[in-house]
VOPAGU-2260 file (C-alpha; in pm, 1 decimal, decimal comma):
REM VOPAGU-2260
SITE   aa  ch    i         X         Y         Z
SITE  UNK   A    0    4179,3     142,6    5296,1
SITE  UNK   A    1    4279,5     355,8    5588,4
SITE  UNK   A    2    4360,9     724,7    5604,4
SITE  UNK   A    3    4540,3     981,1    5814,3
SITE  UNK   A    4    4614,1     928,4    6183,9
SITE  UNK   A    5    4415,0     626,9    6305,5
SITE  UNK   A    6    4394,2     516,7    6665,2
SITE  UNK   A    7    4118,7     257,8    6638,1
SITE  UNK   A    8    4081,9      32,2    6941,1
SITE  UNK   A    9    3834,9    -248,3    7009,3
SITE  UNK   A   10    3540,0    -211,9    7045,2
SITE  UNK   A   11    3478,4      10,8    6741,8
SITE  UNK   A   12    3361,6     373,4    6775,7
SITE  UNK   A   13    2999,3     420,4    6876,7
SITE  UNK   A   14    2901,7     621,7    6567,3
SITE  UNK   A   15    3029,0     775,2    6244,7
SITE  UNK   A   16    3035,8    1152,6    6207,2
SITE  UNK   A   17    3094,0    1358,8    5895,2
SITE  UNK   A   18    3194,0    1724,7    5901,5
SITE  UNK   A   19    3146,7    1866,7    5551,6
SITE  UNK   A   20    3136,9    2229,1    5430,8
SITE  UNK   A   21    2759,4    2224,8    5388,0
SITE  UNK   A   22    2649,3    2002,1    5675,5
SITE  UNK   A   23    2732,2    1772,9    5963,3
SITE  UNK   A   24    2586,4    1422,2    5974,0
SITE  UNK   A   25    2604,6    1125,4    6206,1
SITE  UNK   A   26    2483,1     766,1    6209,3
SITE  UNK   A   27    2499,1     460,6    6430,5
SITE  UNK   A   28    2432,3      96,6    6350,4
SITE  UNK   A   29    2360,8    -230,6    6524,7
SITE  UNK   A   30    2459,2    -579,1    6415,7
SITE  UNK   A   31    2239,3    -881,9    6472,2
SITE  UNK   A   32    2303,0   -1221,5    6326,2
SITE  UNK   A   33    2573,1   -1076,9    6105,5
SITE  UNK   A   34    2331,6    -823,8    5952,4
SITE  UNK   A   35    2417,7    -455,1    5986,4
SITE  UNK   A   36    2117,5    -230,8    6055,8
SITE  UNK   A   37    2093,4     146,0    6073,4
SITE  UNK   A   38    2000,1     237,1    6428,5
SITE  UNK   A   39    1978,1     615,5    6400,3
SITE  UNK   A   40    2098,9     903,6    6188,6
SITE  UNK   A   41    2083,3    1283,5    6189,1
SITE  UNK   A   42    2197,1    1561,3    5958,0
SITE  UNK   A   43    2205,7    1937,8    5998,0
SITE  UNK   A   44    2302,9    2219,3    5762,6
SITE  UNK   A   45    2589,2    2443,7    5867,3
SITE  UNK   A   46    2599,1    2822,5    5825,4
SITE  UNK   A   47    2764,1    2933,8    5504,7
SITE  UNK   A   48    3145,4    2932,4    5527,4
SITE  UNK   A   49    3154,5    2773,9    5873,3
SITE  UNK   A   50    3365,3    2494,9    5719,4
SITE  UNK   A   51    3575,5    2524,5    5403,8
SITE  UNK   A   52    3752,6    2215,7    5283,1
SITE  UNK   A   53    4105,9    2303,7    5171,8
SITE  UNK   A   54    4444,3    2137,9    5151,8
SITE  UNK   A   55    4675,1    2417,7    5261,1
SITE  UNK   A   56    4447,0    2661,3    5447,3
SITE  UNK   A   57    4232,6    2659,6    5762,6
SITE  UNK   A   58    3920,1    2445,7    5725,9
SITE  UNK   A   59    3718,7    2534,1    6034,6
SITE  UNK   A   60    3624,6    2900,1    5996,9
SITE  UNK   A   61    3350,5    2915,1    6262,4
SITE  UNK   A   62    3450,1    2662,6    6526,5
SITE  UNK   A   63    3157,3    2744,6    6752,2
SITE  UNK   A   64    2899,4    2690,2    6477,3
SITE  UNK   A   65    3063,7    2367,2    6366,0
SITE  UNK   A   66    3074,6    2233,0    6721,7
SITE  UNK   A   67    2710,5    2328,4    6776,6
SITE  UNK   A   68    2613,4    2133,2    6464,6
SITE  UNK   A   69    2809,9    1828,3    6577,7
SITE  UNK   A   70    2654,5    1846,0    6924,2
SITE  UNK   A   71    2306,2    1867,1    6772,5
SITE  UNK   A   72    2333,7    1565,2    6543,2
SITE  UNK   A   73    2496,3    1349,9    6810,2
SITE  UNK   A   74    2222,5    1435,6    7060,8
SITE  UNK   A   75    1964,6    1320,5    6805,5
SITE  UNK   A   76    2115,0     972,9    6774,8
SITE  UNK   A   77    1949,8     869,0    7102,2
SITE  UNK   A   78    2228,6     720,9    7311,7
SITE  UNK   A   79    2497,1     985,7    7285,4
SITE  UNK   A   80    2829,2     840,9    7167,3
SITE  UNK   A   81    3155,4     900,1    7348,0
SITE  UNK   A   82    3376,5     811,2    7051,5
SITE  UNK   A   83    3322,2     858,9    6679,9
SITE  UNK   A   84    3488,2     770,4    6353,9
SITE  UNK   A   85    3526,0    1099,8    6170,2
SITE  UNK   A   86    3478,5    1164,2    5796,5
SITE  UNK   A   87    3628,9    1483,1    5650,2
SITE  UNK   A   88    3628,3    1631,9    5296,3
SITE  UNK   A   89    3852,3    1484,1    5028,3
SITE  UNK   A   90    3992,3    1830,3    4956,5
SITE  UNK   A   91    4143,8    1845,0    5305,9
SITE  UNK   A   92    4410,0    1594,8    5195,2
SITE  UNK   A   93    4609,4    1487,6    4891,5
SITE  UNK   A   94    4593,4    1127,5    4767,5
SITE  UNK   A   95    4873,1     970,5    4564,2
SITE  UNK   A   96    4938,8     622,5    4427,6
SITE  UNK   A   97    5313,6     558,2    4424,2
SITE  UNK   A   98    5523,7     258,0    4324,2
SITE  UNK   A   99    5857,8     123,7    4446,6
SITE  UNK   A  100    6055,1    -140,8    4259,5
SITE  UNK   A  101    6215,3    -257,4    4583,2
SITE  UNK   A  102    6111,7    -210,8    4943,5
SITE  UNK   A  103    6335,3    -164,5    5247,1
SITE  UNK   A  104    6324,1    -430,9    5515,1
SITE  UNK   A  105    6260,7    -197,1    5808,5
SITE  UNK   A  106    5925,2     -20,5    5855,6
SITE  UNK   A  107    6098,7     301,5    5963,1
SITE  UNK   A  108    6293,9     307,4    5637,3
SITE  UNK   A  109    5973,7     255,1    5439,5
SITE  UNK   A  110    5810,1     542,1    5627,3
SITE  UNK   A  111    6095,7     772,0    5533,8
SITE  UNK   A  112    6092,4     654,1    5171,9
SITE  UNK   A  113    5719,1     724,7    5138,1
SITE  UNK   A  114    5754,8    1070,2    5292,0
SITE  UNK   A  115    6048,0    1152,5    5065,7
SITE  UNK   A  116    5849,9    1043,2    4759,0
SITE  UNK   A  117    5540,3    1255,3    4831,0
SITE  UNK   A  118    5713,6    1563,8    4965,2
SITE  UNK   A  119    5782,0    1684,8    4610,1
SITE  UNK   A  120    5407,9    1722,1    4539,9
SITE  UNK   A  121    5304,6    1849,0    4882,9
SITE  UNK   A  122    5244,1    2227,2    4894,4
SITE  UNK   A  123    5362,8    2259,9    5254,6
SITE  UNK   A  124    5657,2    2121,6    5454,5
SITE  UNK   A  125    5630,5    1746,4    5495,9
SITE  UNK   A  126    5733,1    1795,3    5859,3
SITE  UNK   A  127    5393,7    1962,5    5914,2
SITE  UNK   A  128    5198,5    1674,2    5761,7
SITE  UNK   A  129    5013,1    1364,6    5869,2
SITE  UNK   A  130    5122,3    1095,7    5624,1
SITE  UNK   A  131    4940,1     763,3    5606,5
SITE  UNK   A  132    4978,3     487,3    5351,4
SITE  UNK   A  133    4818,8     155,1    5264,2
SITE  UNK   A  134    4965,9    -125,6    5051,9
SITE  UNK   A  135    4814,5    -145,1    4704,6
SITE  UNK   A  136    4881,9    -366,8    4405,1
SITE  UNK   A  137    5187,0    -587,9    4390,4
SITE  UNK   A  138    5330,4    -706,1    4062,4
SITE  UNK   A  139    5651,3    -788,2    3879,9
SITE  UNK   A  140    5719,1    -417,1    3829,8
SITE  UNK   A  141    5703,7    -334,2    4200,7
SITE  UNK   A  142    5473,9    -258,0    4493,0
SITE  UNK   A  143    5222,5      26,2    4502,2
SITE  UNK   A  144    5104,6     228,0    4799,3
SITE  UNK   A  145    4809,2     459,8    4840,8
SITE  UNK   A  146    4939,9     762,5    5029,9
SITE  UNK   A  147    4735,8    1035,3    5196,6
SITE  UNK   A  148    4891,8    1361,5    5310,6
SITE  UNK   A  149    4715,0    1625,8    5517,9
SITE  UNK   A  150    4833,8    1917,7    5721,8
SITE  UNK   A  151    4853,1    1814,9    6084,1
SITE  UNK   A  152    4692,2    2137,9    6203,5
SITE  UNK   A  153    4400,7    2091,3    5961,4
SITE  UNK   A  154    4328,3    1742,5    6095,5
SITE  UNK   A  155    4351,7    1882,9    6447,1
SITE  UNK   A  156    4090,9    2148,1    6360,6
SITE  UNK   A  157    3834,0    1876,4    6291,7
SITE  UNK   A  158    3933,3    1681,1    6601,8
SITE  UNK   A  159    3902,8    1995,4    6814,4
SITE  UNK   A  160    3548,2    2054,8    6688,5
SITE  UNK   A  161    3460,5    1705,0    6807,5
SITE  UNK   A  162    3623,8    1769,1    7142,7
SITE  UNK   A  163    3425,1    2092,8    7179,7
SITE  UNK   A  164    3109,9    1886,8    7124,8
SITE  UNK   A  165    3213,7    1641,3    7396,0
SITE  UNK   A  166    3317,1    1348,4    7177,5
SITE  UNK   A  167    3651,4    1189,7    7086,8
SITE  UNK   A  168    3742,5    1133,8    6720,4
SITE  UNK   A  169    3929,9     804,2    6731,5
SITE  UNK   A  170    3962,8     751,6    6357,2
SITE  UNK   A  171    3979,4     996,2    6064,7
SITE  UNK   A  172    3908,2     913,4    5700,9
SITE  UNK   A  173    3816,2    1090,0    5377,3
SITE  UNK   A  174    3462,2    1093,3    5239,0
SITE  UNK   A  175    3533,6     908,6    4913,8
SITE  UNK   A  176    3753,6     651,5    5086,9
SITE  UNK   A  177    3462,6     581,5    5320,9
SITE  UNK   A  178    3237,7     537,8    5016,7
SITE  UNK   A  179    3490,5     294,0    4867,8
SITE  UNK   A  180    3481,2      94,4    5190,4
SITE  UNK   A  181    3102,7      84,1    5154,1
SITE  UNK   A  182    3134,1     -55,0    4800,8
SITE  UNK   A  183    3392,3    -314,0    4903,8
SITE  UNK   A  184    3166,4    -414,0    5192,8
SITE  UNK   A  185    2877,0    -444,6    4951,3
SITE  UNK   A  186    3079,5    -677,1    4731,4
SITE  UNK   A  187    3149,5    -897,6    5030,8
SITE  UNK   A  188    2780,7    -899,1    5123,0
SITE  UNK   A  189    2699,4   -1015,2    4769,3
SITE  UNK   A  190    2936,2   -1307,0    4811,4
SITE  UNK   A  191    3174,0   -1199,3    4533,8
SITE  UNK   A  192    3479,9   -1231,3    4752,8
SITE  UNK   A  193    3803,2   -1417,8    4781,3
SITE  UNK   A  194    4057,8   -1455,9    5056,4
SITE  UNK   A  195    4350,6   -1214,3    5069,1
SITE  UNK   A  196    4671,0   -1253,6    5261,9
SITE  UNK   A  197    4796,1    -898,7    5226,6
SITE  UNK   A  198    4788,2    -690,6    5548,2
SITE  UNK   A  199    4640,2    -343,4    5567,2
SITE  UNK   A  200    4851,4     -48,3    5682,7
SITE  UNK   A  201    4705,7     -80,6    6032,6
SITE  UNK   A  202    4867,1    -421,8    6060,2
SITE  UNK   A  203    4533,2    -603,7    6046,0
SITE  UNK   A  204    4454,5    -870,2    5787,3
SITE  UNK   A  205    4203,7    -798,5    5515,6
SITE  UNK   A  206    3948,6   -1078,5    5540,6
SITE  UNK   A  207    3831,7   -1069,9    5180,4
SITE  UNK   A  208    3844,3    -875,2    4856,3
SITE  UNK   A  209    3620,1    -844,5    4552,9
SITE  UNK   A  210    3673,9   -1063,6    4251,5
SITE  UNK   A  211    3896,5    -915,5    3978,2
SITE  UNK   A  212    3745,4    -645,3    3763,1
SITE  UNK   A  213    3796,2    -272,0    3731,6
SITE  UNK   A  214    3548,9     -31,3    3890,8
SITE  UNK   A  215    3509,5     336,5    3807,6
SITE  UNK   A  216    3368,6     531,5    4102,2
SITE  UNK   A  217    3253,3     893,3    4069,8
SITE  UNK   A  218    3155,9    1063,7    4394,3
SITE  UNK   A  219    3009,9    1414,3    4376,1
SITE  UNK   A  220    2989,2    1680,1    4642,2
SITE  UNK   A  221    2884,5    2046,2    4606,6
SITE  UNK   A  222    3246,7    2148,1    4666,2
SITE  UNK   A  223    3430,2    1879,5    4466,6
SITE  UNK   A  224    3407,0    1558,5    4266,8
SITE  UNK   A  225    3640,8    1264,7    4321,2
SITE  UNK   A  226    3710,1     991,3    4067,9
SITE  UNK   A  227    3858,4     656,3    4169,6
SITE  UNK   A  228    3948,5     336,8    3986,7
SITE  UNK   A  229    3957,3      13,4    4185,6
SITE  UNK   A  230    4111,2    -307,7    4051,9
SITE  UNK   A  231    4048,3    -627,9    4244,9
SITE  UNK   A  232    3995,9    -433,9    4566,1
SITE  UNK   A  233    4302,2    -209,8    4522,8
SITE  UNK   A  234    4283,4     162,1    4451,4
SITE  UNK   A  235    4492,8     223,7    4139,9
SITE  UNK   A  236    4383,5     578,4    4051,0
SITE  UNK   A  237    4242,9     876,3    4239,9
SITE  UNK   A  238    4173,3    1230,0    4126,3
SITE  UNK   A  239    3991,8    1511,3    4302,1
SITE  UNK   A  240    3836,8    1797,6    4105,4
SITE  UNK   A  241    3732,9    2107,0    4308,4
SITE  UNK   A  242    3415,5    2269,6    4179,9
SITE  UNK   A  243    3604,8    2589,3    4095,1
SITE  UNK   A  244    3827,2    2392,7    3855,1
SITE  UNK   A  245    3792,0    2511,6    3495,4
SITE  UNK   A  246    3782,6    2154,0    3363,1
SITE  UNK   A  247    3432,6    2009,3    3334,7
SITE  UNK   A  248    3344,0    1671,9    3479,2
SITE  UNK   A  249    3316,9    1532,5    3125,9
SITE  UNK   A  250    3671,5    1654,4    3053,2
SITE  UNK   A  251    3807,8    1499,7    3373,1
SITE  UNK   A  252    3635,8    1167,6    3303,4
SITE  UNK   A  253    3775,3    1169,3    2948,2
SITE  UNK   A  254    4127,2    1238,2    3077,0
SITE  UNK   A  255    4085,5     965,7    3338,6
SITE  UNK   A  256    3980,1     707,9    3081,8
SITE  UNK   A  257    4269,5     799,1    2853,3
SITE  UNK   A  258    4512,7     755,4    3142,1
SITE  UNK   A  259    4341,5     430,4    3241,7
SITE  UNK   A  260    4380,9     285,3    2894,4
SITE  UNK   A  261    4732,6     415,4    2822,8
SITE  UNK   A  262    4902,6     384,0    3163,0
SITE  UNK   A  263    4698,0     133,9    3363,9
SITE  UNK   A  264    4641,4    -129,8    3092,4
SITE  UNK   A  265    4268,7     -72,3    3124,1
SITE  UNK   A  266    4044,0    -315,4    2938,7
SITE  UNK   A  267    3708,1    -168,1    3039,4
SITE  UNK   A  268    3508,1    -132,9    3356,2
SITE  UNK   A  269    3315,4    -416,5    3513,6
SITE  UNK   A  270    3120,1    -161,9    3717,7
SITE  UNK   A  271    3062,5     213,7    3698,8
SITE  UNK   A  272    2921,3     368,5    4015,4
SITE  UNK   A  273    2800,4     720,5    4085,4
SITE  UNK   A  274    2696,3     877,9    4412,9
SITE  UNK   A  275    2658,8    1202,8    4603,2
SITE  UNK   A  276    2515,1    1528,4    4476,5
SITE  UNK   A  277    2674,8    1810,7    4284,0
SITE  UNK   A  278    2668,5    2185,0    4322,2
SITE  UNK   A  279    2346,6    2238,5    4128,9
SITE  UNK   A  280    2010,0    2064,1    4110,4
SITE  UNK   A  281    2018,4    1779,8    3861,6
SITE  UNK   A  282    2399,3    1761,3    3853,7
SITE  UNK   A  283    2397,0    1393,3    3947,0
SITE  UNK   A  284    2146,7    1306,3    3672,2
SITE  UNK   A  285    2353,9    1497,4    3417,5
SITE  UNK   A  286    2667,9    1316,4    3530,3
SITE  UNK   A  287    2495,0     979,2    3501,6
SITE  UNK   A  288    2378,8    1053,8    3148,5
SITE  UNK   A  289    2724,3    1175,9    3047,5
SITE  UNK   A  290    2894,7     865,4    3190,4
SITE  UNK   A  291    2653,0     626,5    3023,1
SITE  UNK   A  292    2697,8     798,0    2687,1
SITE  UNK   A  293    3076,9     808,7    2718,8
SITE  UNK   A  294    3121,1     451,5    2846,7
SITE  UNK   A  295    2821,0     282,4    2682,3
SITE  UNK   A  296    2747,6      99,4    3006,8
SITE  UNK   A  297    2486,6     133,6    3282,2
SITE  UNK   A  298    2582,1     348,9    3580,4
SITE  UNK   A  299    2493,4     205,3    3921,0
SITE  UNK   A  300    2392,0     423,5    4216,7
SITE  UNK   A  301    2600,5     405,0    4533,3
SITE  UNK   A  302    2356,6     244,3    4775,6
SITE  UNK   A  303    2435,3     217,3    5148,3
SITE  UNK   A  304    2135,7     -13,2    5199,0
SITE  UNK   A  305    2336,4    -282,9    5022,2
SITE  UNK   A  306    2523,5    -335,0    5349,2
SITE  UNK   A  307    2304,0    -173,4    5617,1
SITE  UNK   A  308    1930,1    -230,2    5635,0
SITE  UNK   A  309    1707,0      69,3    5704,0
SITE  UNK   A  310    1429,2      57,6    5963,0
SITE  UNK   A  311    1086,1      16,3    5807,3
SITE  UNK   A  312     989,8     370,4    5902,6
SITE  UNK   A  313    1269,2     526,8    5695,7
SITE  UNK   A  314    1230,8     572,0    5320,6
SITE  UNK   A  315    1539,0     537,6    5099,1
SITE  UNK   A  316    1535,0     878,7    4930,7
SITE  UNK   A  317    1822,3    1004,0    4714,2
SITE  UNK   A  318    1906,6    1272,0    4972,5
SITE  UNK   A  319    1923,2    1011,6    5248,8
SITE  UNK   A  320    2147,8     785,2    5041,0
SITE  UNK   A  321    2378,9    1083,5    4988,5
SITE  UNK   A  322    2398,6    1142,9    5364,2
SITE  UNK   A  323    2440,2     779,2    5462,7
SITE  UNK   A  324    2693,0     656,4    5204,7
SITE  UNK   A  325    3017,2     781,2    5369,7
SITE  UNK   A  326    2883,2     724,2    5721,5
SITE  UNK   A  327    2784,7     364,8    5648,6
SITE  UNK   A  328    3114,6     300,1    5473,7
SITE  UNK   A  329    3302,8     423,8    5777,7
SITE  UNK   A  330    3095,0     203,7    6010,1
SITE  UNK   A  331    3151,9     -98,4    5786,0
SITE  UNK   A  332    3523,6     -35,8    5803,8
SITE  UNK   A  333    3540,5       5,4    6180,5
SITE  UNK   A  334    3338,7    -308,1    6246,3
SITE  UNK   A  335    3548,0    -510,0    6002,7
SITE  UNK   A  336    3872,8    -392,1    6159,0
SITE  UNK   A  337    3744,8    -464,7    6509,4
SITE  UNK   A  338    3662,4    -822,7    6407,5
SITE  UNK   A  339    3993,9    -885,4    6230,7
SITE  UNK   A  340    4210,6    -711,5    6493,5
């Protein structure tokens, strides 16, 4: 699934870069014989409050510090990239799943219809927004779209940090969407795929999709937690919970499951996946225990090594998996789109 303003050209970007409130990270991969391998990665903590993910407020508070962090991690990749695919915080955008009973014939009319639909829930003028959408489920009751809205000046803040560091951000995506691309890529690597004829919003064909079955994905960050439900490769539910929200994660998961059963005809999850790290030590372990008790099913870790092999010298620690998950997902996406372009 693709997000925000995307200007991906072949060949794919040289590396993936994430700018998060707590850190900047980067990774590059190589592909040999159809096997994706991690070539290099680097991560560096940012000064407190240098970056603050927010929907309707400035995100880059200390542009110089953020650019210095980006420059540092890119220099440590070895061959310095000229172009990157950029991952930004979920809280910098708003995600909606909308449905239309009938679709207009012209793409321009569909663009206007999508913008009109989401403007009611957007806390700033839609004229100031980047709006991107991807086709979702199709059924007898209509066609769904996954829509992402972000302030244009906020997206530009992240792009400007990259430019200050001497690199061009050719593609922008959200952290959890990158993780979802990792999971979908992992399903393909496992062979549980089928052909799909439905085009992505970029106009490129999706080569394959996972077999039917609902997935619950919980992705934790110190600043927020995002919850997604995927059905047969389509995102059908997305909710983001900032860490300053009064509702606990257990409450949000309970509300999500109630909505899933009542409104999405949910019959149970084939997979439950958990990744990232929360605001406090042990938050991920607590979340795993809570999910397993609530759902009575094992919770799988989100594992980037399922699609990208690590060099022998690198150990697969939990902290490293946290860093690599969105970066690897972004690289999987860019390589797939370059092949199917």
